[in-house]
C-alpha positions as CSV (number, residue, x, y, z in Angstrom):
1,M,8.4,-20.5,-15.7
2,K,10.0,-19.6,-12.3
3,A,7.8,-18.5,-9.4
4,V,8.1,-18.1,-5.7
5,K,5.5,-19.8,-3.5
6,L,4.7,-19.4,0.2
7,V,4.7,-23.0,1.4
8,G,4.6,-22.4,5.2
9,S,5.1,-19.7,7.8
10,K,8.2,-17.8,6.8
11,I,9.0,-20.4,4.1
12,L,9.3,-19.2,0.5
13,E,10.4,-21.6,-2.2
14,L,11.5,-21.0,-5.8
15,V,9.6,-23.4,-8.0
16,D,8.9,-24.3,-11.6
17,E,5.3,-23.6,-12.6
18,P,3.5,-24.2,-15.9
19,E,3.4,-21.3,-18.4
20,P,0.2,-19.2,-18.1
21,A,-2.7,-20.1,-20.4
22,E,-3.5,-17.9,-23.4
23,P,-5.2,-14.7,-22.4
24,G,-9.0,-14.7,-22.8
25,N,-11.5,-12.0,-23.7
26,G,-10.5,-8.8,-22.1
27,E,-7.2,-10.1,-20.8
28,V,-3.5,-9.6,-21.6
29,L,-0.4,-11.7,-20.9
30,I,2.4,-9.8,-19.2
31,Q,6.0,-10.4,-18.4
32,V,6.3,-9.4,-14.8
33,K,9.1,-7.0,-14.4
34,A,9.0,-5.8,-10.8
35,V,7.2,-6.7,-7.6
36,G,7.2,-4.7,-4.3
37,I,7.1,-6.4,-0.8
38,C,4.1,-5.0,1.1
39,G,3.2,-5.0,4.7
40,S,0.2,-7.3,4.0
41,D,2.6,-9.7,2.2
42,L,4.6,-9.8,5.5
43,H,1.4,-10.6,7.4
44,M,0.8,-13.6,5.3
45,Y,4.5,-14.6,5.2
46,G,4.7,-14.5,9.0
47,T,1.4,-15.8,10.1
48,G,-0.1,-17.7,7.2
49,A,-3.2,-15.4,7.3
50,I,-4.4,-11.9,6.9
51,G,-7.6,-11.0,8.7
52,T,-10.0,-13.9,8.4
53,T,-8.3,-15.2,5.2
54,K,-6.2,-18.3,6.0
55,I,-3.6,-19.8,3.6
56,E,-4.5,-23.4,3.1
57,S,-2.1,-24.5,0.4
58,P,1.1,-23.1,-1.2
59,F,0.4,-20.1,-3.3
60,I,2.2,-17.1,-4.9
61,L,2.4,-13.8,-3.1
62,G,2.8,-10.3,-4.6
63,H,0.3,-7.7,-5.4
64,E,2.4,-4.5,-5.9
65,F,3.6,-5.1,-9.5
66,M,4.2,-3.9,-13.0
67,G,5.2,-5.6,-16.2
68,E,5.4,-5.5,-20.0
69,V,2.6,-6.6,-22.3
70,L,3.5,-9.8,-24.2
71,E,0.1,-10.5,-25.8
72,A,-2.9,-8.3,-26.2
73,G,-5.8,-9.0,-28.6
74,E,-7.2,-6.5,-31.1
75,G,-9.2,-3.7,-29.5
76,I,-8.0,-4.5,-26.0
77,E,-8.1,-1.4,-23.8
78,S,-6.3,-0.3,-20.6
79,G,-7.9,1.1,-17.5
80,L,-7.5,4.5,-19.1
81,G,-9.5,3.4,-22.1
82,T,-6.4,3.5,-24.4
83,P,-5.2,0.6,-26.6
84,L,-2.8,-1.9,-25.0
85,I,0.0,-3.0,-27.3
86,R,2.9,-5.5,-27.2
87,G,6.0,-4.1,-25.4
88,Q,4.0,-1.5,-23.3
89,R,5.0,-1.1,-19.7
90,V,2.0,-1.2,-17.4
91,A,1.2,-1.0,-13.6
92,V,-1.4,-3.5,-12.6
93,E,-4.2,-2.8,-10.1
94,P,-4.4,-6.0,-8.1
95,A,-8.1,-6.0,-7.2
96,I,-10.6,-7.6,-9.6
97,P,-14.1,-6.6,-8.6
98,C,-17.2,-8.1,-10.2
99,Y,-18.4,-4.7,-11.6
100,R,-22.0,-6.0,-11.3
101,C,-22.9,-5.7,-7.6
102,E,-24.6,-2.9,-5.7
103,L,-21.3,-1.6,-4.4
104,C,-19.5,-1.7,-7.7
105,N,-22.4,0.1,-9.3
106,A,-22.3,2.7,-6.6
107,G,-18.6,3.5,-7.4
108,H,-17.0,1.5,-4.6
109,P,-15.3,-1.4,-6.3
110,N,-12.8,-1.7,-3.4
111,L,-15.7,-2.9,-1.2
112,C,-17.0,-5.5,-3.8
113,P,-18.0,-8.6,-1.8
114,N,-17.3,-10.7,-4.9
115,H,-13.8,-9.5,-5.7
116,S,-10.6,-11.5,-6.1
117,F,-7.2,-10.1,-5.5
118,F,-3.8,-11.0,-6.9
119,G,-1.5,-12.2,-4.1
120,V,-4.2,-12.9,-1.5
121,Y,-5.2,-16.5,-1.1
122,P,-6.4,-18.3,-3.1
123,K,-5.5,-16.1,-6.1
124,D,-1.8,-16.4,-7.1
125,G,0.1,-13.1,-7.2
126,A,3.0,-11.7,-9.1
127,L,6.1,-13.3,-7.8
128,C,6.5,-15.2,-11.1
129,E,7.8,-14.5,-14.5
130,K,4.6,-14.2,-16.5
131,M,0.9,-13.9,-15.7
132,V,-2.5,-13.2,-17.3
133,V,-4.3,-10.1,-16.0
134,P,-7.5,-8.2,-16.9
135,A,-6.7,-5.5,-19.5
136,R,-8.8,-2.9,-17.5
137,N,-6.5,-3.4,-14.5
138,C,-3.5,-2.3,-16.6
139,F,-2.4,1.3,-16.6
140,P,0.3,2.4,-19.1
141,L,3.5,3.9,-17.5
142,P,5.2,6.9,-18.8
143,D,9.0,6.7,-19.2
144,S,9.6,9.0,-16.3
145,I,8.3,6.3,-13.9
146,S,10.8,3.5,-13.2
147,D,9.9,-0.2,-13.0
148,G,10.2,0.0,-9.2
149,G,8.2,3.2,-9.2
150,G,5.5,1.4,-11.1
151,T,5.0,-1.1,-8.3
152,L,4.7,1.8,-5.8
153,L,1.7,3.2,-7.5
154,E,-0.4,0.7,-5.6
155,T,1.1,1.9,-2.3
156,L,0.6,5.5,-3.4
157,G,-3.0,4.7,-4.3
158,V,-3.7,3.5,-0.7
159,A,-2.2,6.8,0.5
160,I,-4.4,8.8,-1.8
161,H,-7.5,6.9,-0.7
162,T,-6.5,7.5,2.9
163,L,-6.2,11.2,2.5
164,D,-9.6,11.2,0.7
165,L,-11.2,9.6,3.7
166,A,-9.3,11.9,6.1
167,K,-10.9,15.0,4.4
168,L,-7.9,16.9,5.4
169,K,-8.4,20.6,4.7
170,A,-5.7,23.2,4.0
171,A,-4.2,24.7,7.1
172,R,-5.4,21.9,9.3
173,S,-3.1,19.7,11.4
174,V,-2.5,15.9,11.1
175,A,-0.6,13.2,13.1
176,I,0.7,10.1,11.3
177,I,1.6,7.1,13.4
178,G,3.8,4.8,11.4
179,C,6.4,5.9,8.9
180,G,6.7,2.9,6.7
181,P,6.1,3.4,2.9
182,V,2.4,4.0,3.3
183,G,2.8,6.3,6.2
184,L,5.5,8.3,4.4
185,L,3.4,8.6,1.2
186,I,0.4,9.8,3.3
187,L,2.8,12.3,5.0
188,R,3.9,13.6,1.6
189,L,0.3,14.0,0.4
190,A,-0.7,15.8,3.6
191,V,2.1,18.3,2.9
192,L,0.9,18.7,-0.7
193,A,-2.6,19.3,0.6
194,G,-1.4,22.3,2.6
195,A,-1.5,20.9,6.2
196,S,-0.5,23.5,8.7
197,A,1.5,20.9,10.7
198,V,2.4,17.3,10.1
199,Y,3.4,15.3,13.2
200,A,5.0,11.9,12.5
201,F,5.8,9.0,14.8
202,D,7.6,5.8,14.5
203,R,9.7,3.4,16.7
204,F,12.7,3.4,14.3
205,P,15.0,6.5,14.2
206,W,15.9,6.0,10.5
207,R,12.2,6.2,9.6
208,T,11.5,9.4,11.6
209,E,14.6,10.9,9.8
210,L,12.9,10.0,6.5
211,A,9.7,11.6,7.7
212,R,11.6,14.9,8.3
213,K,13.1,14.7,4.8
214,W,9.6,14.2,3.4
215,G,8.2,17.3,5.0
216,A,7.1,16.5,8.6
217,T,6.9,19.5,10.8
218,H,8.0,17.3,13.7
219,A,9.0,13.6,13.7
220,W,9.6,11.7,16.9
221,T,11.0,8.2,17.6
222,V,8.7,6.9,20.4
223,E,7.5,3.9,22.3
224,N,4.0,3.5,23.7
225,S,2.4,6.7,25.1
226,E,5.4,9.0,24.5
227,G,4.0,10.1,21.2
228,V,0.7,11.4,22.8
229,E,2.6,13.3,25.4
230,K,4.9,14.9,22.9
231,L,2.1,15.9,20.6
232,M,-0.1,17.3,23.3
233,A,2.8,19.4,24.6
234,E,3.5,20.7,21.1
235,T,-0.2,21.6,20.5
236,N,-0.9,23.1,24.0
237,G,-3.2,20.2,24.8
238,R,-5.5,20.7,21.8
239,G,-4.4,17.8,19.6
240,V,-4.7,17.6,15.8
241,D,-7.6,17.8,13.4
242,V,-6.8,14.4,11.9
243,A,-4.9,11.4,13.2
244,I,-3.9,8.6,10.8
245,E,-2.8,5.2,12.1
246,A,-0.5,3.3,9.7
247,A,1.5,1.1,12.1
248,W,-0.4,-2.2,12.5
249,A,-0.3,-1.9,16.3
250,N,-3.4,-2.0,18.6
251,T,-1.8,0.5,21.0
252,S,-1.3,3.0,18.2
253,I,-5.0,3.0,17.5
254,D,-5.7,4.2,21.1
255,Q,-2.9,6.7,20.7
256,A,-4.5,8.1,17.6
257,M,-7.8,8.6,19.5
258,E,-5.8,10.5,22.2
259,M,-3.9,12.7,19.8
260,V,-6.9,14.0,17.8
261,A,-8.8,17.1,18.9
262,Y,-12.5,17.1,20.0
263,G,-14.7,16.6,16.9
264,G,-11.7,15.3,14.9
265,R,-11.2,12.5,12.5
266,V,-9.3,9.2,12.9
267,V,-8.3,7.1,9.9
268,L,-7.2,3.5,10.4
269,V,-4.9,2.2,7.7
270,G,-2.8,-0.4,9.5
271,I,-3.8,-4.1,9.8
272,P,-3.4,-5.5,13.3
273,P,-1.6,-8.9,13.2
274,D,-4.2,-10.5,15.5
275,D,-7.1,-9.0,13.6
276,Q,-8.3,-7.1,16.7
277,A,-8.7,-3.3,17.1
278,E,-8.8,-1.9,20.6
279,F,-9.3,1.7,21.9
280,T,-10.7,3.5,24.9
281,H,-14.4,3.9,24.1
282,S,-14.9,6.9,26.4
283,T,-12.2,8.9,24.7
284,A,-13.7,8.5,21.2
285,R,-17.2,9.0,22.5
286,R,-16.6,12.1,24.5
287,K,-14.6,13.7,21.7
288,G,-17.3,12.8,19.2
289,L,-14.7,11.4,16.8
290,T,-15.4,10.3,13.3
291,I,-13.6,6.9,12.6
292,M,-12.8,5.8,9.1
293,M,-11.4,2.4,8.0
294,V,-9.3,2.2,4.8
295,R,-10.2,-0.6,2.4
296,R,-7.4,-0.6,-0.1
297,M,-8.1,2.1,-2.7
298,K,-10.4,3.1,-5.6
299,H,-10.0,5.0,-8.8
300,T,-6.5,6.1,-7.8
301,Y,-4.1,4.9,-10.5
302,P,-4.5,7.9,-12.8
303,R,-4.0,10.2,-9.9
304,A,-1.0,8.2,-8.7
305,I,0.6,8.3,-12.1
306,H,0.1,12.1,-12.3
307,L,1.8,12.6,-8.9
308,A,4.7,10.3,-9.6
309,S,5.6,11.2,-13.2
310,G,7.1,14.1,-15.1
311,P,10.4,15.9,-14.9
312,T,9.6,17.2,-11.4
313,P,7.2,14.7,-9.8
314,A,5.3,15.8,-6.7
315,V,5.9,12.4,-5.1
316,L,9.4,10.9,-5.5
317,V,8.4,7.2,-5.2
318,D,11.9,6.0,-6.1
319,D,13.2,7.5,-2.9
320,L,11.3,4.7,-1.0
321,I,13.2,1.9,-2.8
322,S,15.9,0.4,-0.7
323,E,17.2,-2.0,-3.4
324,Y,16.3,-4.4,-6.2
325,V,16.9,-8.1,-5.9
326,P,16.4,-11.0,-8.4
327,L,13.5,-13.5,-8.0
328,E,16.0,-16.1,-6.7
329,E,16.7,-13.9,-3.6
330,T,13.0,-13.4,-2.7
331,S,13.2,-15.5,0.5
332,A,16.1,-13.6,1.9
333,A,14.5,-10.3,1.0
334,F,11.3,-11.2,2.9
335,A,13.3,-12.3,5.9
336,R,15.2,-9.0,6.1
337,N,12.0,-7.0,5.6
338,Y,10.1,-9.0,8.2
339,A,13.0,-8.4,10.7
340,Y,12.8,-4.7,10.1
341,E,16.4,-4.4,9.3
342,S,17.7,-0.9,9.5
343,E,17.2,1.2,6.3
344,V,15.0,-1.4,4.7
345,K,12.2,0.7,3.2
346,K,10.8,-1.0,0.0
347,I,12.6,-4.0,-1.5
348,I,11.7,-4.6,-5.2
349,I,11.9,-8.1,-6.6
350,R,13.0,-8.2,-10.3
351,A,10.8,-11.0,-11.6
352,G,11.8,-10.8,-15.2
């Protein structure tokens, strides 16, 4: 089968790989249909690492994906507890926790220290034609969700988990730094949650324009400390109840601390490329801030499907898709996304 492997920094190669093994107990074989390019994929593509995880040999990227069931044994059930059958379209949760440890048993599988994760070294991901996945990681897709939309349920899940950690109450204000796909989805959920004001910031004008379309009260294209100044002027120096950082940049973490009001809450979603987070300690201490770190998501696929499906979905995930490209054009798609080409939101790779 065809697959795309990361073989070096910014080097992706289309290769021939052996067909997957037969699915084992509790597993299904899927035809991968669509794979989204995520910010964490770009980390690994550009630096050969993410956090402390170093890529030591060629492997297959891709963790935002959906596919079609090719083989499923008798009695195999999805993550919803429903039967999985041949020909069914499914979104796939990329994290595989152990389901036995203290954290899994406490309801925090996203924090499982024994987990593996499709598309994070050393576990191959979804930029291939076929793969075997755990049945309980599969979530059947309604017809109203497109293939590309199915890949974005993972991204939407991260946004849902972020808003859960933010504890944003109705008629409270929020600032969102970074208007990439995750930031825009967080923004949309904040609007749905009844935020009194949503302030959005990004360094690309086309992204702040999208933020306005998605419901931001104010959206500014800024560099460095300009965002803090604009927000403080707009809020008469008070700041916001919640600040969410979704921009990967160390400076934006400090800006989030400056933007939030005394006693407020800061949620950190972005992953700094150098694995370092810096902020002014006195600001956070004097304000008595609560700081939350987002670790992927948990128990979000059913909620994401609900929000993205139906004749009038609450979240229009397809609006985030820039284009679809075939597996053979993966390398060029990554290069364009890594360069932040104008209007590149979410590129979907058609794997099969």
